[in-house]
Backbone as XML, in Angstrom:
<?xml version="1.0"?>
<chain id="A" units="angstrom">
  <residue number="1" name="MET">
    <atom name="N" x="0.858" y="-1.187" z="0.007"/>
    <atom name="CA" x="-0.010" y="-0.020" z="0.012"/>
    <atom name="C" x="0.886" y="1.236" z="0.017"/>
  </residue>
  <residue number="2" name="VAL">
    <atom name="N" x="0.561" y="2.215" z="-0.801"/>
    <atom name="CA" x="1.320" y="3.419" z="-0.850"/>
    <atom name="C" x="1.114" y="4.242" z="0.420"/>
  </residue>
  <residue number="3" name="SER">
    <atom name="N" x="2.187" y="4.793" z="0.914"/>
    <atom name="CA" x="2.104" y="5.660" z="2.090"/>
    <atom name="C" x="1.462" y="6.966" z="1.695"/>
  </residue>
  <residue number="4" name="ALA">
    <atom name="N" x="0.731" y="7.521" z="2.621"/>
    <atom name="CA" x="0.086" y="8.833" z="2.346"/>
    <atom name="C" x="1.128" y="9.897" z="2.020"/>
  </residue>
  <residue number="5" name="ALA">
    <atom name="N" x="2.329" y="9.716" z="2.531"/>
    <atom name="CA" x="3.417" y="10.683" z="2.260"/>
    <atom name="C" x="3.766" y="10.725" z="0.755"/>
  </residue>
  <residue number="6" name="PHE">
    <atom name="N" x="3.550" y="9.623" z="0.044"/>
    <atom name="CA" x="3.895" y="9.553" z="-1.365"/>
    <atom name="C" x="2.747" y="9.938" z="-2.284"/>
  </residue>
  <residue number="7" name="LEU">
    <atom name="N" x="1.552" y="10.086" z="-1.710"/>
    <atom name="CA" x="0.380" y="10.414" z="-2.488"/>
    <atom name="C" x="0.319" y="11.920" z="-2.703"/>
  </residue>
  <residue number="8" name="THR">
    <atom name="N" x="0.546" y="12.377" z="-3.898"/>
    <atom name="CA" x="0.565" y="13.810" z="-4.151"/>
    <atom name="C" x="-0.221" y="14.109" z="-5.413"/>
  </residue>
  <residue number="9" name="SER">
    <atom name="N" x="-0.614" y="15.366" z="-5.480"/>
    <atom name="CA" x="-1.292" y="15.866" z="-6.677"/>
    <atom name="C" x="-0.387" y="16.912" z="-7.303"/>
  </residue>
  <residue number="10" name="ALA">
    <atom name="N" x="-0.172" y="16.780" z="-8.601"/>
    <atom name="CA" x="0.706" y="17.699" z="-9.308"/>
    <atom name="C" x="-0.040" y="18.918" z="-9.788"/>
  </residue>
  <residue number="11" name="GLY">
    <atom name="N" x="-1.273" y="19.066" z="-9.383"/>
    <atom name="CA" x="-2.100" y="20.152" z="-9.840"/>
    <atom name="C" x="-3.433" y="19.660" z="-10.325"/>
  </residue>
  <residue number="12" name="SER">
    <atom name="N" x="-4.339" y="20.549" z="-10.592"/>
    <atom name="CA" x="-5.621" y="20.089" z="-11.075"/>
    <atom name="C" x="-6.132" y="21.041" z="-12.130"/>
  </residue>
  <residue number="13" name="SER">
    <atom name="N" x="-7.056" y="20.502" z="-12.916"/>
    <atom name="CA" x="-7.696" y="21.298" z="-13.968"/>
    <atom name="C" x="-9.122" y="21.625" z="-13.533"/>
  </residue>
  <residue number="14" name="ASN">
    <atom name="N" x="-9.494" y="22.881" z="-13.638"/>
    <atom name="CA" x="-10.852" y="23.266" z="-13.282"/>
    <atom name="C" x="-11.826" y="22.890" z="-14.380"/>
  </residue>
  <residue number="15" name="ALA">
    <atom name="N" x="-11.383" y="22.662" z="-15.609"/>
    <atom name="CA" x="-12.272" y="22.326" z="-16.688"/>
    <atom name="C" x="-12.472" y="20.821" z="-16.735"/>
  </residue>
  <residue number="16" name="ARG">
    <atom name="N" x="-13.696" y="20.397" z="-16.378"/>
    <atom name="CA" x="-14.027" y="18.968" z="-16.404"/>
    <atom name="C" x="-15.310" y="18.772" z="-17.155"/>
  </residue>
  <residue number="17" name="PRO">
    <atom name="N" x="-15.382" y="17.733" z="-17.965"/>
    <atom name="CA" x="-16.636" y="17.413" z="-18.643"/>
    <atom name="C" x="-17.748" y="17.170" z="-17.609"/>
  </residue>
  <residue number="18" name="VAL">
    <atom name="N" x="-18.967" y="17.452" z="-17.990"/>
    <atom name="CA" x="-20.129" y="17.218" z="-17.125"/>
    <atom name="C" x="-20.192" y="15.737" z="-16.783"/>
  </residue>
  <residue number="19" name="GLY">
    <atom name="N" x="-20.539" y="15.435" z="-15.539"/>
    <atom name="CA" x="-20.737" y="14.062" z="-15.100"/>
    <atom name="C" x="-19.528" y="13.446" z="-14.456"/>
  </residue>
  <residue number="20" name="GLU">
    <atom name="N" x="-18.350" y="14.070" z="-14.553"/>
    <atom name="CA" x="-17.175" y="13.529" z="-13.907"/>
    <atom name="C" x="-17.133" y="13.918" z="-12.452"/>
  </residue>
  <residue number="21" name="THR">
    <atom name="N" x="-16.712" y="13.013" z="-11.606"/>
    <atom name="CA" x="-16.554" y="13.288" z="-10.177"/>
    <atom name="C" x="-15.100" y="13.176" z="-9.830"/>
  </residue>
  <residue number="22" name="ASN">
    <atom name="N" x="-14.467" y="14.310" z="-9.617"/>
    <atom name="CA" x="-13.059" y="14.326" z="-9.284"/>
    <atom name="C" x="-12.867" y="13.929" z="-7.829"/>
  </residue>
  <residue number="23" name="VAL">
    <atom name="N" x="-11.832" y="13.157" z="-7.559"/>
    <atom name="CA" x="-11.564" y="12.694" z="-6.175"/>
    <atom name="C" x="-10.501" y="13.611" z="-5.581"/>
  </residue>
  <residue number="24" name="GLU">
    <atom name="N" x="-10.820" y="14.219" z="-4.450"/>
    <atom name="CA" x="-9.875" y="15.091" z="-3.773"/>
    <atom name="C" x="-8.855" y="14.235" z="-3.018"/>
  </residue>
  <residue number="25" name="ILE">
    <atom name="N" x="-7.680" y="14.765" z="-2.814"/>
    <atom name="CA" x="-6.561" y="13.990" z="-2.208"/>
    <atom name="C" x="-6.912" y="13.461" z="-0.804"/>
  </residue>
  <residue number="26" name="ASP">
    <atom name="N" x="-7.580" y="14.251" z="0.020"/>
    <atom name="CA" x="-7.931" y="13.779" z="1.369"/>
    <atom name="C" x="-8.917" y="12.602" z="1.330"/>
  </residue>
  <residue number="27" name="ALA">
    <atom name="N" x="-9.870" y="12.673" z="0.432"/>
    <atom name="CA" x="-10.842" y="11.582" z="0.290"/>
    <atom name="C" x="-10.124" y="10.318" z="-0.221"/>
  </residue>
  <residue number="28" name="LEU">
    <atom name="N" x="-9.196" y="10.484" z="-1.143"/>
    <atom name="CA" x="-8.443" y="9.348" z="-1.663"/>
    <atom name="C" x="-7.585" y="8.713" z="-0.587"/>
  </residue>
  <residue number="29" name="LYS">
    <atom name="N" x="-6.958" y="9.502" z="0.250"/>
    <atom name="CA" x="-6.115" y="8.963" z="1.332"/>
    <atom name="C" x="-6.963" y="8.133" z="2.267"/>
  </residue>
  <residue number="30" name="GLY">
    <atom name="N" x="-8.143" y="8.646" z="2.627"/>
    <atom name="CA" x="-9.054" y="7.905" z="3.524"/>
    <atom name="C" x="-9.519" y="6.622" z="2.900"/>
  </residue>
  <residue number="31" name="MET">
    <atom name="N" x="-9.836" y="6.675" z="1.611"/>
    <atom name="CA" x="-10.276" y="5.464" z="0.903"/>
    <atom name="C" x="-9.184" y="4.427" z="0.874"/>
  </residue>
  <residue number="32" name="LEU">
    <atom name="N" x="-7.945" y="4.843" z="0.631"/>
    <atom name="CA" x="-6.835" y="3.881" z="0.544"/>
    <atom name="C" x="-6.531" y="3.271" z="1.916"/>
  </residue>
  <residue number="33" name="LEU">
    <atom name="N" x="-6.652" y="4.036" z="2.981"/>
    <atom name="CA" x="-6.466" y="3.486" z="4.319"/>
    <atom name="C" x="-7.539" y="2.451" z="4.634"/>
  </residue>
  <residue number="34" name="ALA">
    <atom name="N" x="-8.805" y="2.772" z="4.335"/>
    <atom name="CA" x="-9.903" y="1.827" z="4.576"/>
    <atom name="C" x="-9.733" y="0.578" z="3.728"/>
  </residue>
  <residue number="35" name="HIS">
    <atom name="N" x="-9.242" y="0.742" z="2.486"/>
    <atom name="CA" x="-9.019" y="-0.426" z="1.627"/>
    <atom name="C" x="-7.940" y="-1.307" z="2.154"/>
  </residue>
  <residue number="36" name="LYS">
    <atom name="N" x="-6.895" y="-0.719" z="2.701"/>
    <atom name="CA" x="-5.782" y="-1.495" z="3.298"/>
    <atom name="C" x="-6.337" y="-2.356" z="4.449"/>
  </residue>
  <residue number="37" name="LEU">
    <atom name="N" x="-7.170" y="-1.751" z="5.286"/>
    <atom name="CA" x="-7.795" y="-2.484" z="6.395"/>
    <atom name="C" x="-8.686" y="-3.595" z="5.865"/>
  </residue>
  <residue number="38" name="TRP">
    <atom name="N" x="-9.450" y="-3.318" z="4.816"/>
    <atom name="CA" x="-10.363" y="-4.277" z="4.201"/>
    <atom name="C" x="-9.584" y="-5.499" z="3.691"/>
  </residue>
  <residue number="39" name="LEU">
    <atom name="N" x="-8.462" y="-5.254" z="3.022"/>
    <atom name="CA" x="-7.654" y="-6.352" z="2.496"/>
    <atom name="C" x="-7.144" y="-7.252" z="3.609"/>
  </residue>
  <residue number="40" name="ARG">
    <atom name="N" x="-6.958" y="-6.669" z="4.789"/>
    <atom name="CA" x="-6.483" y="-7.440" z="5.954"/>
    <atom name="C" x="-7.603" y="-7.970" z="6.811"/>
  </residue>
  <residue number="41" name="ASN">
    <atom name="N" x="-8.864" y="-7.757" z="6.363"/>
    <atom name="CA" x="-10.041" y="-8.181" z="7.141"/>
    <atom name="C" x="-10.051" y="-7.551" z="8.526"/>
  </residue>
  <residue number="42" name="GLU">
    <atom name="N" x="-9.616" y="-6.275" z="8.617"/>
    <atom name="CA" x="-9.580" y="-5.568" z="9.864"/>
    <atom name="C" x="-10.780" y="-4.649" z="10.024"/>
  </residue>
  <residue number="43" name="ARG">
    <atom name="N" x="-11.104" y="-4.344" z="11.239"/>
    <atom name="CA" x="-12.233" y="-3.471" z="11.565"/>
    <atom name="C" x="-12.018" y="-2.084" z="10.934"/>
  </residue>
  <residue number="44" name="GLY">
    <atom name="N" x="-13.099" y="-1.557" z="10.408"/>
    <atom name="CA" x="-13.064" y="-0.252" z="9.770"/>
    <atom name="C" x="-12.675" y="-0.319" z="8.293"/>
  </residue>
  <residue number="45" name="GLY">
    <atom name="N" x="-12.425" y="-1.513" z="7.792"/>
    <atom name="CA" x="-12.027" y="-1.660" z="6.412"/>
    <atom name="C" x="-13.213" y="-1.585" z="5.449"/>
  </residue>
  <residue number="46" name="ARG">
    <atom name="N" x="-12.915" y="-1.111" z="4.246"/>
    <atom name="CA" x="-13.937" y="-1.063" z="3.194"/>
    <atom name="C" x="-13.251" y="-1.130" z="1.863"/>
  </residue>
  <residue number="47" name="ARG">
    <atom name="N" x="-13.823" y="-1.877" z="0.951"/>
    <atom name="CA" x="-13.279" y="-2.008" z="-0.377"/>
    <atom name="C" x="-13.259" y="-0.662" z="-1.098"/>
  </residue>
  <residue number="48" name="ALA">
    <atom name="N" x="-12.112" y="-0.347" z="-1.690"/>
    <atom name="CA" x="-11.985" y="0.910" z="-2.441"/>
    <atom name="C" x="-12.945" y="0.875" z="-3.635"/>
  </residue>
  <residue number="49" name="ASP">
    <atom name="N" x="-13.708" y="1.914" z="-3.784"/>
    <atom name="CA" x="-14.649" y="2.024" z="-4.911"/>
    <atom name="C" x="-14.423" y="3.384" z="-5.613"/>
  </residue>
  <residue number="50" name="LEU">
    <atom name="N" x="-13.693" y="3.300" z="-6.727"/>
    <atom name="CA" x="-13.414" y="4.477" z="-7.528"/>
    <atom name="C" x="-14.265" y="4.486" z="-8.784"/>
  </residue>
  <residue number="51" name="SER">
    <atom name="N" x="-15.365" y="3.756" z="-8.772"/>
    <atom name="CA" x="-16.244" y="3.659" z="-9.960"/>
    <atom name="C" x="-16.672" y="5.049" z="-10.422"/>
  </residue>
  <residue number="52" name="LEU">
    <atom name="N" x="-16.454" y="5.272" z="-11.699"/>
    <atom name="CA" x="-16.859" y="6.505" z="-12.405"/>
    <atom name="C" x="-16.227" y="7.775" z="-11.798"/>
  </residue>
  <residue number="53" name="LYS">
    <atom name="N" x="-15.102" y="7.603" z="-11.130"/>
    <atom name="CA" x="-14.376" y="8.750" z="-10.564"/>
    <atom name="C" x="-13.245" y="9.166" z="-11.489"/>
  </residue>
  <residue number="54" name="VAL">
    <atom name="N" x="-12.744" y="10.368" z="-11.292"/>
    <atom name="CA" x="-11.658" y="10.897" z="-12.068"/>
    <atom name="C" x="-10.525" y="11.286" z="-11.142"/>
  </residue>
  <residue number="55" name="LEU">
    <atom name="N" x="-9.353" y="10.785" z="-11.420"/>
    <atom name="CA" x="-8.142" y="11.197" z="-10.706"/>
    <atom name="C" x="-7.228" y="11.818" z="-11.721"/>
  </residue>
  <residue number="56" name="ARG">
    <atom name="N" x="-6.838" y="13.065" z="-11.464"/>
    <atom name="CA" x="-6.040" y="13.839" z="-12.396"/>
    <atom name="C" x="-4.719" y="14.257" z="-11.708"/>
  </residue>
  <residue number="57" name="ASN">
    <atom name="N" x="-3.631" y="14.051" z="-12.407"/>
    <atom name="CA" x="-2.326" y="14.575" z="-11.975"/>
    <atom name="C" x="-1.890" y="14.080" z="-10.611"/>
  </residue>
  <residue number="58" name="TYR">
    <atom name="N" x="-2.145" y="12.820" z="-10.297"/>
    <atom name="CA" x="-1.703" y="12.233" z="-9.057"/>
    <atom name="C" x="-0.470" y="11.388" z="-9.266"/>
  </residue>
  <residue number="59" name="THR">
    <atom name="N" x="0.396" y="11.394" z="-8.277"/>
    <atom name="CA" x="1.566" y="10.512" z="-8.247"/>
    <atom name="C" x="1.217" y="9.409" z="-7.249"/>
  </residue>
  <residue number="60" name="LEU">
    <atom name="N" x="1.063" y="8.184" z="-7.769"/>
    <atom name="CA" x="0.583" y="7.038" z="-6.948"/>
    <atom name="C" x="1.526" y="5.848" z="-7.024"/>
  </residue>
  <residue number="61" name="PRO">
    <atom name="N" x="2.825" y="6.043" z="-6.690"/>
    <atom name="CA" x="3.734" y="4.933" z="-6.809"/>
    <atom name="C" x="3.410" y="3.796" z="-5.827"/>
  </residue>
  <residue number="62" name="GLY">
    <atom name="N" x="3.318" y="2.611" z="-6.353"/>
    <atom name="CA" x="3.065" y="1.433" z="-5.521"/>
    <atom name="C" x="1.678" y="1.335" z="-4.921"/>
  </residue>
  <residue number="63" name="ILE">
    <atom name="N" x="0.746" y="2.115" z="-5.393"/>
    <atom name="CA" x="-0.641" y="2.072" z="-4.865"/>
    <atom name="C" x="-1.166" y="0.641" z="-4.913"/>
  </residue>
  <residue number="64" name="ASP">
    <atom name="N" x="-1.828" y="0.227" z="-3.851"/>
    <atom name="CA" x="-2.374" y="-1.130" z="-3.786"/>
    <atom name="C" x="-3.891" y="-1.061" z="-3.841"/>
  </residue>
  <residue number="65" name="LEU">
    <atom name="N" x="-4.403" y="-1.352" z="-5.034"/>
    <atom name="CA" x="-5.865" y="-1.393" z="-5.221"/>
    <atom name="C" x="-6.280" y="-2.815" z="-5.575"/>
  </residue>
  <residue number="66" name="THR">
    <atom name="N" x="-5.590" y="-3.769" z="-4.960"/>
    <atom name="CA" x="-5.952" y="-5.176" z="-5.126"/>
    <atom name="C" x="-7.410" y="-5.361" z="-4.824"/>
  </residue>
  <residue number="67" name="ARG">
    <atom name="N" x="-8.145" y="-6.018" z="-5.742"/>
    <atom name="CA" x="-9.601" y="-6.301" z="-5.633"/>
    <atom name="C" x="-10.458" y="-5.039" z="-5.461"/>
  </residue>
  <residue number="68" name="GLY">
    <atom name="N" x="-9.875" y="-3.887" z="-5.816"/>
    <atom name="CA" x="-10.644" y="-2.616" z="-5.739"/>
    <atom name="C" x="-11.646" y="-2.551" z="-6.889"/>
  </residue>
  <residue number="69" name="LYS">
    <atom name="N" x="-12.658" y="-1.747" z="-6.682"/>
    <atom name="CA" x="-13.672" y="-1.533" z="-7.738"/>
    <atom name="C" x="-13.313" y="-0.275" z="-8.539"/>
  </residue>
  <residue number="70" name="LEU">
    <atom name="N" x="-12.892" y="-0.484" z="-9.757"/>
    <atom name="CA" x="-12.406" y="0.623" z="-10.598"/>
    <atom name="C" x="-13.199" y="0.745" z="-11.886"/>
  </residue>
  <residue number="71" name="THR">
    <atom name="N" x="-14.444" y="0.343" z="-11.860"/>
    <atom name="CA" x="-15.306" y="0.392" z="-13.030"/>
    <atom name="C" x="-15.466" y="1.823" z="-13.526"/>
  </residue>
  <residue number="72" name="GLY">
    <atom name="N" x="-14.999" y="2.095" z="-14.697"/>
    <atom name="CA" x="-15.148" y="3.404" z="-15.316"/>
    <atom name="C" x="-14.278" y="4.500" z="-14.762"/>
  </residue>
  <residue number="73" name="VAL">
    <atom name="N" x="-13.277" y="4.127" z="-13.897"/>
    <atom name="CA" x="-12.388" y="5.147" z="-13.342"/>
    <atom name="C" x="-11.561" y="5.729" z="-14.468"/>
  </residue>
  <residue number="74" name="GLN">
    <atom name="N" x="-11.262" y="7.041" z="-14.352"/>
    <atom name="CA" x="-10.381" y="7.718" z="-15.298"/>
    <atom name="C" x="-9.171" y="8.229" z="-14.523"/>
  </residue>
  <residue number="75" name="LEU">
    <atom name="N" x="-8.003" y="7.693" z="-14.880"/>
    <atom name="CA" x="-6.756" y="8.114" z="-14.290"/>
    <atom name="C" x="-6.018" y="8.931" z="-15.368"/>
  </residue>
  <residue number="76" name="ILE">
    <atom name="N" x="-6.070" y="10.225" z="-15.224"/>
    <atom name="CA" x="-5.525" y="11.107" z="-16.257"/>
    <atom name="C" x="-4.254" y="11.777" z="-15.744"/>
  </residue>
  <residue number="77" name="HIS">
    <atom name="N" x="-3.172" y="11.559" z="-16.482"/>
    <atom name="CA" x="-1.847" y="12.040" z="-16.108"/>
    <atom name="C" x="-1.469" y="11.621" z="-14.683"/>
  </residue>
  <residue number="78" name="CYS">
    <atom name="N" x="-1.673" y="10.360" z="-14.382"/>
    <atom name="CA" x="-1.342" y="9.795" z="-13.076"/>
    <atom name="C" x="-0.157" y="8.826" z="-13.260"/>
  </residue>
  <residue number="79" name="ASP">
    <atom name="N" x="0.729" y="8.849" z="-12.280"/>
    <atom name="CA" x="1.844" y="7.927" z="-12.254"/>
    <atom name="C" x="1.468" y="6.695" z="-11.460"/>
  </residue>
  <residue number="80" name="LEU">
    <atom name="N" x="1.311" y="5.529" z="-12.126"/>
    <atom name="CA" x="0.920" y="4.301" z="-11.486"/>
    <atom name="C" x="2.099" y="3.318" z="-11.412"/>
  </residue>
  <residue number="81" name="THR">
    <atom name="N" x="3.306" y="3.813" z="-11.340"/>
    <atom name="CA" x="4.492" y="2.945" z="-11.294"/>
    <atom name="C" x="4.353" y="1.947" z="-10.144"/>
  </residue>
  <residue number="82" name="ASP">
    <atom name="N" x="4.528" y="0.676" z="-10.466"/>
    <atom name="CA" x="4.470" y="-0.418" z="-9.489"/>
    <atom name="C" x="3.105" y="-0.539" z="-8.788"/>
  </residue>
  <residue number="83" name="ALA">
    <atom name="N" x="2.042" y="-0.075" z="-9.400"/>
    <atom name="CA" x="0.699" y="-0.209" z="-8.808"/>
    <atom name="C" x="0.306" y="-1.684" z="-8.741"/>
  </residue>
  <residue number="84" name="LYS">
    <atom name="N" x="-0.446" y="-2.022" z="-7.695"/>
    <atom name="CA" x="-0.918" y="-3.396" z="-7.523"/>
    <atom name="C" x="-2.405" y="-3.398" z="-7.804"/>
  </residue>
  <residue number="85" name="LEU">
    <atom name="N" x="-2.795" y="-4.064" z="-8.873"/>
    <atom name="CA" x="-4.188" y="-4.065" z="-9.315"/>
    <atom name="C" x="-4.671" y="-5.517" z="-9.441"/>
  </residue>
  <residue number="86" name="PHE">
    <atom name="N" x="-4.139" y="-6.445" z="-8.679"/>
    <atom name="CA" x="-4.528" y="-7.814" z="-8.759"/>
    <atom name="C" x="-6.015" y="-7.995" z="-8.469"/>
  </residue>
  <residue number="87" name="GLU">
    <atom name="N" x="-6.701" y="-8.698" z="-9.362"/>
    <atom name="CA" x="-8.132" y="-8.983" z="-9.216"/>
    <atom name="C" x="-9.000" y="-7.726" z="-9.105"/>
  </residue>
  <residue number="88" name="ALA">
    <atom name="N" x="-8.499" y="-6.591" z="-9.509"/>
    <atom name="CA" x="-9.282" y="-5.350" z="-9.481"/>
    <atom name="C" x="-10.296" y="-5.392" z="-10.630"/>
  </residue>
  <residue number="89" name="ASP">
    <atom name="N" x="-11.478" y="-4.794" z="-10.378"/>
    <atom name="CA" x="-12.502" y="-4.690" z="-11.404"/>
    <atom name="C" x="-12.150" y="-3.475" z="-12.300"/>
  </residue>
  <residue number="90" name="LEU">
    <atom name="N" x="-11.666" y="-3.773" z="-13.481"/>
    <atom name="CA" x="-11.172" y="-2.747" z="-14.386"/>
    <atom name="C" x="-12.054" y="-2.512" z="-15.613"/>
  </residue>
  <residue number="91" name="ALA">
    <atom name="N" x="-13.341" y="-2.817" z="-15.516"/>
    <atom name="CA" x="-14.241" y="-2.618" z="-16.652"/>
    <atom name="C" x="-14.271" y="-1.126" z="-17.001"/>
  </residue>
  <residue number="92" name="SER">
    <atom name="N" x="-14.075" y="-0.810" z="-18.246"/>
    <atom name="CA" x="-14.117" y="0.559" z="-18.766"/>
    <atom name="C" x="-13.062" y="1.464" z="-18.124"/>
  </residue>
  <residue number="93" name="PHE">
    <atom name="N" x="-11.937" y="0.897" z="-17.756"/>
    <atom name="CA" x="-10.824" y="1.598" z="-17.139"/>
    <atom name="C" x="-10.155" y="2.480" z="-18.188"/>
  </residue>
  <residue number="94" name="LEU">
    <atom name="N" x="-9.816" y="3.735" z="-17.810"/>
    <atom name="CA" x="-9.116" y="4.637" z="-18.716"/>
    <atom name="C" x="-7.885" y="5.171" z="-17.987"/>
  </residue>
  <residue number="95" name="HIS">
    <atom name="N" x="-6.718" y="4.916" z="-18.583"/>
    <atom name="CA" x="-5.465" y="5.505" z="-18.052"/>
    <atom name="C" x="-4.847" y="6.300" z="-19.190"/>
  </residue>
  <residue number="96" name="GLU">
    <atom name="N" x="-4.805" y="7.614" z="-18.985"/>
    <atom name="CA" x="-4.274" y="8.526" z="-20.002"/>
    <atom name="C" x="-2.933" y="9.070" z="-19.434"/>
  </residue>
  <residue number="97" name="LYS">
    <atom name="N" x="-1.833" y="8.632" z="-20.014"/>
    <atom name="CA" x="-0.529" y="9.041" z="-19.557"/>
    <atom name="C" x="-0.179" y="10.405" z="-20.091"/>
  </residue>
  <residue number="98" name="GLY">
    <atom name="N" x="0.554" y="11.169" z="-19.277"/>
    <atom name="CA" x="0.987" y="12.531" z="-19.677"/>
    <atom name="C" x="2.288" y="12.551" z="-20.375"/>
  </residue>
</chain>
């Protein structure tokens, strides 16, 4: 799991197509912490659900979204180096590299 210290945003664009839900960095950190607990079957854990969300300009080295729900997620200009996506739901996944 990526440490919150490594989770950064390189900036954001205010121009977004209608219907997109951008994920703020604090919400993403909370989701990743809950997902880590969920993977360990620990109290307070919850499966990460980024369905139909948009992440822009994030640096996410080593992010662990194993078995996460990523249906329709858009990762735009995000660094996913060494990301763990084992058994993740990647239906309609979009990764646009910068």
